[in-house]
FIBADO-974349 format. One record per residue (C-alpha): residue number from 1; x, y, z. Coordinates in steps of 0.25 Angstrom, whole numbers. Each point is the difference from the previous one (the first is absolute). Layout:
BEGIN
NUM:X:Y:Z
...
//
This chain:
BEGIN
1:123:807:45
2:-2:-12:8
3:-13:-7:-2
4:-10:4:11
5:-2:-14:5
6:14:-5:-1
7:4:-7:13
8:13:2:8
9:7:-12:2
10:10:-1:11
11:11:-11:-3
12:7:-8:11
13:1:12:10
14:1:-11:12
15:6:1:13
16:13:-7:-4
17:3:11:-9
18:0:10:11
19:3:-6:14
20:15:-3:-2
21:-2:-14:7
22:6:-8:-11
23:6:10:-9
24:2:15:-1
25:-13:8:-2
26:-2:2:-15
27:6:13:-6
28:-6:13:4
29:-10:-8:9
30:-5:12:7
31:-2:8:-12
32:-6:-12:-7
33:-11:-1:10
34:-3:15:0
35:-2:0:-15
36:-8:-13:0
37:-9:6:11
38:-1:12:-9
39:-4:-8:-12
40:-10:-8:8
41:-6:13:5
42:-1:5:-14
43:-7:-13:-4
44:-10:0:11
45:-3:15:-2
46:-2:-2:-15
47:-10:-11:3
48:10:-12:-6
49:1:-13:6
50:13:-4:7
51:6:-14:0
52:12:-6:7
53:7:-12:-5
54:9:-9:9
55:11:-9:-4
56:-3:-13:6
57:15:-6:0
58:4:-15:4
59:1:-5:14
60:12:6:7
61:0:13:-8
62:-2:13:7
63:-12:2:-8
64:-6:-14:1
65:-15:-1:5
66:-1:3:14
67:15:4:2
68:3:14:7
69:3:7:-13
70:-12:-5:-8
71:-11:10:4
72:-3:13:-7
73:9:10:6
74:-10:6:11
75:6:15:-2
76:-7:0:-14
77:-14:2:7
78:-7:-12:-9
79:-15:2:3
80:-7:-13:4
81:-9:1:-13
82:12:0:-9
83:4:-14:-5
84:12:-7:1
85:4:-10:-11
86:11:-11:1
87:10:-4:-10
88:11:-10:-1
89:8:6:-12
90:3:13:-4
91:-12:4:-9
92:-12:4:9
93:-9:-4:-12
94:4:-15:3
95:-11:1:10
96:-13:-2:-7
97:-8:6:11
98:8:13:-1
99:-1:0:-15
100:-15:-1:1
101:0:10:11
102:7:10:-10
103:-9:-3:-11
104:-12:2:8
105:5:15:3
106:-4:2:-15
107:12:10:-2
108:9:-7:-10
109:11:6:8
110:8:-2:13
111:9:9:8
112:12:-7:6
113:10:2:11
114:7:-9:10
115:12:-9:1
116:9:-6:-5
117:2:9:-12
118:9:-10:-8
119:-8:-12:3
120:-15:1:4
121:-3:14:-5
122:7:-3:-13
123:-7:-14:-1
124:-14:7:3
125:2:11:-10
126:3:-10:-11
127:-12:-9:4
128:-9:12:0
129:5:4:-14
130:-2:-14:-5
131:-14:0:5
132:-2:12:-9
133:-2:10:12
134:5:14:0
135:11:2:11
136:4:11:8
137:12:-1:9
138:2:9:12
139:15:3:-4
140:4:4:14
141:-8:-10:8
142:7:-13:-3
143:13:-5:6
144:10:-11:1
145:14:-2:6
146:14:2:-5
147:3:-12:-9
148:11:-6:-9
149:8:13:-1
150:-12:9:-2
151:-5:10:11
152:-15:-1:3
153:-1:14:-7
154:6:-5:-12
155:-9:-12:-1
156:-12:8:2
157:4:10:-11
158:3:-12:-10
159:-13:-7:3
160:-8:13:-1
161:6:2:-13
162:-3:-14:-4
163:-15:2:4
164:-1:12:-9
165:6:-7:-12
166:-10:-12:2
167:-11:10:0
168:-3:3:14
169:-3:14:4
170:9:6:12
171:-5:10:10
172:5:5:14
173:-8:1:13
174:0:15:-2
175:-6:-2:-14
176:-11:-8:7
177:-4:11:10
//
């Protein structure tokens, strides 16, 4: 059972991951958007807070502050009352304002999804566990690109296994509904 106040954290689902301007859209982009929207609807419907994390890359990068790829992807339907926290490294808990916001929810647990599976999602799972939080990963609502001889599906499966081994709980979007 996920703690009733556990917030949903949407990691780095930014325009540059979906628009295809600089690189191809992230693996299963449309499915990822649909599953993320379902998880957001679940969170809102159960009275949970939702926060978005945005990677603030260095100047010249497609995810740099002010670049066309930087904003949260509009198709996710972020509500104006849902905060966005910036980060410059993989772990969202590197932002003290984000860490404080999570603590203020009083759940001792977070529910995570987003991108990039093998980078910022992995780093944020590790950061949350290091802070002593319980972690639930929405196993079908994070994604990446094919890389270094592995398909995105293989990377996602490998990372999900590593999350579980590290102590995170895995659920699917259908488990949430």
